[in-house]
C-alpha positions, 0 to 999 in steps of 0.5 A: 906955103909955095914961097920958102925951102922947096916941098914935094906938092904932095906935102904943100897940099897935105900942110894946106889942107891940114891948115884948112881943117884946123881954121875951120874945126874939122876933123881931118884923117892923116888919110885924107891928104892922100886921098886928095892928091888922088882925086887930081888925077881925075880932075878933067880939063875945061870944055874948051881946053883940049878942042882948042889946043889941039886947034894951036897944036896943028898950027905948029906952036910948040906947047910947054906946060909949066907948073906948080906940081909934082911930076906924077899929078901934071902926068895924069892931067897931060893924059886927061887933056889928051893933047901932045906937048913938046915938054913939061917943066915942074916946080920938082923938076927946080925945086922950086914955084912960081912965080919964082924965076927958076920955073920960068928959067927953065921954061925959056930954057926948054923952049930955047927962042927969046923970050919975046917969042914966049907968050906964058898964058895962064889960068893963075894970074899971081903966079903967071902973069907978073913973072912970066912978064919979068921974064920978057915973055908975052903973057895972056891971061885966062879969066873964066870968070871975068874977074878983076886983075888981082895985082897991078901987072896986065896981061898982054891979052886977056880971054875967058877961055882957050878960045882966044889963044887959038884964035889968036894963034890961028890968025898968025900962023895959018900953017905949021912952022916948027920954029915957032914957041908958045 
């Protein structure tokens, strides 16, 4: 459902919920999809997210979100995380969803450094790792459940949580340096 012509994420979620309910024979009210979007706005980050990102932020590494969602949904997520980001690229911004090229192309434009200086870090393997590598970026997979890679690509780094990234960045950059992209 993320392939083909762009549709707002709220529509994709609603259609996904309708299909899921139909497959299982559940009754679904139209308001249920809107309730799902409202619920997403209150989801909390994993416990390691905020402190690990603050540690990374303190090194001077730039943080940019590349998200398969709409601006209004990601703005709630950013508030929940509570860490300043240098920029955000959403599917809504580029009219396409990962793993297609436009989100990654825009991210590279926004970061403004060569792709080999970017480490694209993601929880979602199939939408992120292969495309990041295809665009010349380094890749890191936050494999929270210790699952086998679902595709042939292999990330440059793999951790169970964001503390692995924080450690990598802290060891690489011991002090603020505004030229680093991540």
